[in-house]
MARMARKOL-395729 format. One line per field, with one value per residue (C-alpha): residue number from 1; residue in three letters; chain; x, y, z. Coordinates in nm, 2 decimals. Layout:
num c(NUM	...)
residu c(ala	...)
chaine c(A	...)
x c(X	...)
y c(Y	...)
z c(Z	...)
end
This chain:
num c(1	2	3	4	5	6	7	8	9	10	11	12	13	14	15	16	17	18	19	20	21	22	23	24	25	26	27	28	29	30	31	32	33	34	35	36	37	38	39	40	41	42	43	44	45	46	47	48	49	50	51	52	53	54	55	56	57	58	59	60	61	62	63	64	65	66	67	68	69	70	71	72	73	74	75	76	77	78	79	80	81	82	83	84	85	86	87	88	89	90	91	92	93	94	95	96	97	98	99	100	101	102	103	104	105	106	107	108	109	110	111	112	113	114	115	116	117	118	119	120	121	122	123	124	125	126	127	128	129	130	131	132	133	134	135	136	137	138	139	140	141	142	143	144	145	146	147	148	149	150	151	152	153	154	155	156	157	158	159	160	161	162	163	164	165	166	167	168	169	170	171	172	173	174	175	176	177	178	179	180	181	182	183	184	185	186	187	188	189	190	191	192	193	194	195	196	197	198	199	200	201	202	203	204	205	206	207	208	209	210	211	212	213	214	215	216)
residu c(unk	unk	unk	unk	unk	unk	unk	unk	unk	unk	unk	unk	unk	unk	unk	unk	unk	unk	unk	unk	unk	unk	unk	unk	unk	unk	unk	unk	unk	unk	unk	unk	unk	unk	unk	unk	unk	unk	unk	unk	unk	unk	unk	unk	unk	unk	unk	unk	unk	unk	unk	unk	unk	unk	unk	unk	unk	unk	unk	unk	unk	unk	unk	unk	unk	unk	unk	unk	unk	unk	unk	unk	unk	unk	unk	unk	unk	unk	unk	unk	unk	unk	unk	unk	unk	unk	unk	unk	unk	unk	unk	unk	unk	unk	unk	unk	unk	unk	unk	unk	unk	unk	unk	unk	unk	unk	unk	unk	unk	unk	unk	unk	unk	unk	unk	unk	unk	unk	unk	unk	unk	unk	unk	unk	unk	unk	unk	unk	unk	unk	unk	unk	unk	unk	unk	unk	unk	unk	unk	unk	unk	unk	unk	unk	unk	unk	unk	unk	unk	unk	unk	unk	unk	unk	unk	unk	unk	unk	unk	unk	unk	unk	unk	unk	unk	unk	unk	unk	unk	unk	unk	unk	unk	unk	unk	unk	unk	unk	unk	unk	unk	unk	unk	unk	unk	unk	unk	unk	unk	unk	unk	unk	unk	unk	unk	unk	unk	unk	unk	unk	unk	unk	unk	unk	unk	unk	unk	unk	unk	unk	unk	unk	unk	unk	unk	unk)
chaine c(A	A	A	A	A	A	A	A	A	A	A	A	A	A	A	A	A	A	A	A	A	A	A	A	A	A	A	A	A	A	A	A	A	A	A	A	A	A	A	A	A	A	A	A	A	A	A	A	A	A	A	A	A	A	A	A	A	A	A	A	A	A	A	A	A	A	A	A	A	A	A	A	A	A	A	A	A	A	A	A	A	A	A	A	A	A	A	A	A	A	A	A	A	A	A	A	A	A	A	A	A	A	A	A	A	A	A	A	A	A	A	A	A	A	A	A	A	A	A	A	A	A	A	A	A	A	A	A	A	A	A	A	A	A	A	A	A	A	A	A	A	A	A	A	A	A	A	A	A	A	A	A	A	A	A	A	A	A	A	A	A	A	A	A	A	A	A	A	A	A	A	A	A	A	A	A	A	A	A	A	A	A	A	A	A	A	A	A	A	A	A	A	A	A	A	A	A	A	A	A	A	A	A	A	A	A	A	A	A	A	A	A	A	A	A	A)
x c(-1.67	-1.72	-2.05	-2.07	-2.32	-2.33	-2.20	-2.12	-1.87	-1.55	-1.27	-1.00	-0.70	-0.47	-0.33	-0.28	0.10	0.23	0.43	0.35	0.23	0.58	0.69	0.43	0.51	0.31	0.19	0.04	-0.34	-0.57	-0.44	-0.36	-0.10	-0.18	-0.08	0.11	-0.01	-0.39	-0.29	-0.04	-0.14	-0.42	-0.80	-0.98	-0.99	-1.24	-1.19	-1.33	-1.14	-1.29	-1.36	-1.11	-1.09	-0.80	-0.61	-0.36	-0.16	0.19	0.42	0.57	0.77	0.49	0.28	0.02	0.06	-0.29	-0.25	-0.55	-0.67	-0.95	-1.30	-1.59	-1.93	-2.20	-2.45	-2.42	-2.52	-2.85	-3.03	-3.05	-3.07	-3.38	-3.37	-3.10	-3.30	-3.51	-3.17	-3.01	-3.25	-3.29	-2.94	-2.91	-3.19	-2.98	-3.24	-3.11	-2.86	-2.51	-2.31	-2.00	-1.64	-1.35	-1.37	-1.11	-1.20	-1.26	-1.55	-1.68	-1.68	-1.86	-2.19	-2.17	-2.46	-2.32	-2.38	-2.38	-2.27	-1.95	-1.84	-1.70	-1.40	-1.25	-0.96	-0.67	-0.79	-0.85	-0.54	-0.38	-0.58	-0.55	-0.14	-0.11	-0.33	-0.13	0.18	0.11	-0.06	0.05	0.44	0.49	0.62	0.60	0.38	0.65	0.81	0.50	0.41	0.78	0.73	0.39	0.47	0.25	0.30	0.67	0.72	0.51	0.59	0.33	0.05	0.20	0.16	-0.15	-0.30	-0.11	-0.30	-0.64	-0.56	-0.48	-0.82	-1.02	-0.83	-0.90	-1.28	-1.35	-1.19	-1.36	-1.69	-1.63	-1.51	-1.11	-0.94	-0.80	-0.96	-1.37	-1.25	-1.26	-1.48	-1.42	-1.10	-0.93	-0.66	-0.49	-0.18	-0.05	-0.38	-0.29	-0.29	-0.63	-0.92	-1.15	-0.85	-0.87	-1.27	-1.28	-1.03	-1.31	-1.57	-1.40	-1.33	-1.68	-1.76	-1.53	-1.67	-2.01	-1.93	-1.78)
y c(0.57	0.24	0.06	-0.30	-0.60	-0.84	-1.18	-1.41	-1.35	-1.57	-1.59	-1.32	-1.39	-1.10	-1.08	-0.73	-0.64	-0.58	-0.29	0.08	0.17	0.30	-0.07	-0.22	-0.16	-0.01	-0.20	-0.13	-0.26	-0.19	0.16	0.26	0.22	0.04	-0.10	-0.41	-0.65	-0.60	-0.80	-0.98	-1.28	-1.10	-1.16	-1.04	-1.32	-1.17	-0.92	-0.58	-0.39	-0.37	-0.02	0.23	0.55	0.80	1.03	1.13	1.20	1.20	1.20	0.91	0.79	0.63	0.96	1.05	0.77	0.76	0.61	0.47	0.34	0.08	0.24	0.13	0.11	0.02	0.06	-0.28	-0.39	-0.55	-0.63	-0.99	-1.19	-1.10	-0.74	-0.73	-0.94	-0.65	-0.49	-0.76	-0.86	-0.51	-0.46	-0.81	-0.66	-0.34	-0.11	-0.02	0.22	0.08	0.09	0.30	0.13	0.34	0.70	1.01	1.18	1.47	1.30	1.21	1.58	1.72	1.56	1.74	2.02	2.40	2.63	3.02	3.01	2.80	2.43	2.34	2.18	2.41	2.21	2.42	2.35	1.99	1.91	2.04	1.91	1.56	1.61	1.68	1.41	1.15	1.31	1.26	0.93	0.73	0.87	0.93	1.29	1.50	1.84	2.08	1.92	1.92	2.30	2.39	2.22	2.35	2.72	2.75	3.06	3.05	3.33	3.16	2.80	2.73	2.89	2.67	2.32	2.40	2.48	2.19	1.98	2.13	2.11	1.71	1.70	1.80	1.56	1.29	1.35	1.39	1.04	0.88	1.05	0.91	0.56	0.60	0.31	0.36	0.68	0.55	0.27	0.48	0.78	1.08	0.94	1.01	0.72	0.56	0.48	0.13	0.16	-0.09	-0.32	-0.29	-0.52	-0.18	-0.20	-0.54	-0.59	-0.27	-0.43	-0.75	-0.55	-0.38	-0.70	-0.84	-0.51	-0.60	-0.96	-0.82	-0.61	-0.70)
z c(-1.09	-1.13	-1.05	-0.89	-0.82	-0.57	-0.53	-0.26	0.00	0.10	0.36	0.41	0.27	0.44	0.79	0.92	0.96	1.34	1.27	1.18	0.82	0.73	0.75	0.49	0.17	-0.13	-0.45	-0.75	-0.82	-1.05	-1.12	-0.79	-0.50	-0.22	0.08	-0.02	0.24	0.10	-0.25	-0.14	-0.13	-0.35	-0.16	-0.44	-0.71	-0.92	-1.23	-1.03	-0.79	-0.42	-0.30	-0.19	-0.15	-0.33	-0.12	-0.28	-0.61	-0.67	-0.98	-1.13	-1.37	-1.59	-1.49	-1.18	-0.91	-0.69	-0.34	-0.18	0.11	0.19	0.16	0.34	0.16	0.43	0.15	0.04	0.38	0.44	0.79	0.66	0.32	0.25	0.26	0.03	-0.25	-0.39	-0.44	-0.57	-0.84	-0.98	-1.01	-1.25	-1.46	-1.46	-1.24	-0.98	-0.90	-0.91	-0.59	-0.59	-0.57	-0.62	-0.56	-0.51	-0.17	-0.41	-0.60	-0.27	-0.15	-0.44	-0.38	-0.01	-0.01	-0.08	0.20	0.19	-0.18	-0.10	-0.06	0.29	0.17	-0.12	-0.31	-0.19	0.17	0.14	-0.05	0.29	0.54	0.38	0.31	0.68	0.81	0.60	0.72	1.05	1.06	0.80	0.81	1.16	1.09	1.41	1.42	1.44	1.10	0.94	1.02	0.90	0.57	0.52	0.56	0.86	1.10	1.04	1.31	1.56	1.60	1.87	1.69	1.37	1.57	1.66	1.35	1.17	1.44	1.36	0.99	1.10	1.28	1.05	0.78	0.99	1.05	0.67	0.57	0.88	0.75	0.42	0.50	0.44	0.68	0.92	0.99	1.00	1.23	1.52	1.65	1.45	1.30	1.62	1.57	1.94	1.98	1.80	1.62	1.38	1.63	1.77	1.74	1.59	1.27	1.23	1.26	1.02	0.74	0.80	0.73	0.42	0.28	0.31	0.13	-0.17	-0.18	-0.24	-0.53	-0.91)
end
């Protein structure tokens, strides 16, 4: 995990594509694979990476490729400039706990309290929830195809579809709760039709850009 300090903001230099995420394209950025429109042109001119949430890892020709989405970090927001000054001064003096930049969803959930002797999102469950969420929301795959490929209740297609939807709903809620975009832009992570064209998503990216401009 990387610590960051606060620096002044500057204008956004990217625009949200009008088409779905399947058309956006990807780019390598600070050792991550991210949506290309976020880095071309590069809206972050400083030396450290803006906040990202790594939600998928796949083998690549040069090793593991980590797919990350923008991550809101509301800890870097204050009611006004004066409210942030004590932290700002402590950060420069090396006394404040640094704000957290890039994290994986596993790292984020590792700090969740353990209930009844076990974590609420064991790795094998988390992996399936996130995978189904990505396939449905970002890749545009149908629930029957997802249920089939994940071998969910192969003898009961209706039950398999229902289970896939439940996994997806829980995945969206998790990503929303921990700042992952686009899910964090909407209540409980429920994405509306053509969510990439909504003011909520554009506003959330503006907010993320502000967070990134305050971290280094």
